[in-house]
N, C-alpha and C positions, 0 to 999 in steps of 0.2 A: 618422339613421334609428333601427332597433332594434339597432344593433351595441353589443356590451356595452363598458363602459369599465372600464380597469384602471388601478391606480396607476402612476406614474412608474417606480417601482421594478421592477413586475412586466413592464412595457414594455423596460425597459433590460435585464432578465436575458433576456427572449426575443430581444431583438436580438443580445445578445451571444453567445447559444447558437448562432444562425444564423451570425454572423461568425466563430465558430470552425469551424463547418462549410465554411464559404467558404475559410478560410485552408488548411485540411487539402486542400481540394480543387485549390486553387491551388498549394500546396506538393508535393501528391502523396504526403505523410505526415503523421504526428504529430510533434509536438516533443518529443523524448525525449533530452535530451543533459544531460550533467553541465558544471559550470562549468570554466573552463581551469585553475586554479591552486589546490592545496592551500593551505590556511591554515597559518600557522608553528606554530601551536600549538592544541590542541583549543578548538574554539570552541562556545559554547552560543548556539543562536538559538531563539527561543521561538515565531515565527510567521513568516507569509509577509513580512511587513513587515520585521521583522529581517533576514530572508534577503536580501530584494531589496536593502535598504540596503547590505548587505555584497557582494553578489554581482552586481548587475544590469549593471556594467560588464565581467563577467568571462566573457562567453560569445562563442562563435563569431557569434551573432546580434549585429547591432548594438543598442547600448544604446538608441537611439531607438525600435526596434520593440519593445523590451521595456517601453516606456511606454505601448504601444497595449494596450487591455484585451484584445483577442483574443489576441494574442501572448503577453501575460504570463499568461493563462488556460491556455493551451496548454502553456507551461512548466511551470506547477504541476501539470497533469495529468499530464505526463510523469514528473515527479519526486516525486509524492505518496507513491508507494510507499516509496521510497528513503528520504525524509524521515519517513515513518511509522516505519520500522525505526529510524532514527537517534534519534528522539524516544523510542519504546519502549524501546531499550537503555539511554538515560539515566534514564529512570524507574525501569526495573526494577533497574538495577545502581548507579545514583547516578554522577555526573559524575566524581568522582575514579577510579572503577574503570574507567569508559570511556575516560577520556583515557589511561590506560595500556595499552588492549588493543592487541595487536599483530595478531591473526589472530580472524576470527569466521566462524562457518558459518550461514547462514541458509536454511532450507527454506521455500519458498513453495508452500503446499499448496492444492490446487483451482486450479492455474495455468491460465491460457487465453491468449486474444488479448491482452488489456490487460496482463497481466503481461509478455508477451513484447516488447510495442512498445519499441524501442530497446534491447532485450535487456540486454546486460551494460553498456552504456555508462552508463545512467543510476545504476548502482550504485556508480560512481566517486566520487558526491557524498558518500556516506557516509565514504569515506576523505579527501575533501578537506576535511571538517568535523572528522574524527578522524584527523589525519595520523600517528599512531603507528601506524595499521594498514598492515601489510605484505602481508595476504593476506585475501581475502573468497572464501568457497567459497559459490556460489550454487547450489542445487538446487531445480529446479521439478518438481513432480509432479502430474499431473492427466490425466484422460481427454481433456480439451478440446484437450490438446496433439498430439493426432494429427494436426492439421492443419498441424504445423509439421515440417520435415524437419531432425531434430537426432539425432545418436547419443546415447546414453547414456554414452559414454566420456567423460571430463572433456576440456573444451575450454579451453585457456589463452586468454584474451580479450587482443585487441590491447592494447597500452598506449595510455593516453589522456593526450595533452598533457603536463603536468609531473608527473603523478602517479607515484609509485614503488610504488603498491600494486599486487599481482597478483591479479587476478581469475579464478576458474575458474567455468564454467558447465555443469552436467549437468541432463539432463531425463529424466524417465520419464513414460509415458502411462498408469500403473496408479494406482489408488487408493493413497492413502499407506500404510495400513496393509499392503495387499499388498506394495507396495515395499519397506517395511522387513521383511516376513516372510521376502522372497527375498534380502536382503542381509545376508550374516554378518558383514560389518564395519560395520554400522550402528552409528553412535554418536549420542547426543542433540546436537542442534545446539545453538548458542548462542541461537538465538530461530528459532521458526517463526510463519509469519503466513499468514493466509487473508483476502484483501480481497474485501469485497461478497459474503460466501460463501453466505449464505441457510441456515445451519446448522439455523434453525428450520424452515425451510419444509418442510412434509409432503411435497413432492416429492423432497427431498434428505435429509432429517433421517436416515434409517435408513442411508444411505450414508456420512454423517459420524460415526454414533455408534462405530464401531469404532475409527476415526482417533483421536476425542477421547478416548476411553477409553485407547487407547495413551500419548498425550501426557500425559495426566493421570497414569498409572501411572509414567511415566518422569520426571515433574516437568519437562517441557520448558515453556519459558516460551513461550506461545501467544497470538499478537495477533490479534485478530478485528475486521474493520471492516465497516461497513454502510454503505448509501446514505442512510439516514435514521436519526434517534433510535430510532424505533419498531423498525426492523429491528436496531438493534445491541442494543436492550433484550431482544428475543425471543431472539437468539442467545445472549447472556450467560445468561438465565434456563433456556436448553435447556442449556447446559454445566453449570452450577449443579444443575440436575436430574439430571445424570449425575455428580455428586459433585466437580466443579471447585471449587478455591479460588480465590477472585477475589483477583487482584493489582492490579487497577484496574478500578472499575465503569465502565459505559458512560458516555462523555462526548464532547463535540464534539472534534473533531481539528483543532488549529491548523494542520496540514498536510494538509487534506483539498484536493482538486482545487478551483480556483476555475472550472473550465469547467461551466456550467450544463447539464444535460440535460433537455429537455423531456419530461415524462412523459405528462400528461394532464389533462384539465378536471376539477378538483373543485367539486361543487356543496355551496355552504354551505346550512345550514339556512334562511336567508333567501331561498333560491332564486337567489342570486347565484352566478355562475360564476367561478371564479378559477384560472388555469393553474398546474399543478404542477411544481416542477423538483426534480431530484436531484443529488447531486454524489458523486463517487467517494471513497471513505475518508472520507464525512461525520463519522460517529462511530465511536469504538473502544473495545474493553474488553480486557484482559489477564487470563489464568488462569495459575496454575502450581501444580501437584500437586493433591492431594486434600485438600478441607475436612476439618478435625479431626472434625467430627460424623460423617463418613462413612468414616473411616480404617478399613482392614481390619486385623483381628487375627489 
């Protein structure tokens, strides 16, 4: 008939997106867990292929399940934020320095539902790959957290499997710059991250401006991810427009989620229609401090 024909790859991606939804429905939740065992020493993995070669048999989930495309995609979806933080630390500070870190503070800005999935448990994967880490302090800040019932007082998280790392998780439902202004004990974190933030979006841009200027002024390493290359480029351009120094220009994230989300049907100039998919943390950039050309005197 007149039904559109799509490539095998497009059809596979669509089936995978539906299969992921089916598994979430069947299991009752997303898959956001760390592996069971810390590595004996600092371990550098550069991609999901490296990671799964190392860790596929080290989860509560049976190994045969993680050879299924939908289970593997959901595992990467749950771990993408942790692994993006891990990679960003390495790129910003270098493997030698990271391999000797004993404690880090991570501020997750603009946090909401996806950041809270699996909550603190997924962050143990950072210390599984950097086993010198004995303390990770996670602070999640954002108005979308109002749907979650957590106190702002520090929560010491339950130990995870064989990990000796101690993780604390605190939350605030304020905008980040308001949170900082009300906390006289605030000190710059090791790293701040905003995943799929839409900083460039006219609906959110002004809400982000004051937070971004604060991070720039305090020279905080700030990692920004986007669902697409275009979003990541626009976010980075917005930050540069506010005076930020680029630590890493936008590029594809080797630890993006492998779970595809169906977005819409895109029309090509030829009139052909093509389904469009996006991925969590697909591209990312890093800024730190103020560009030399915009230094204040």
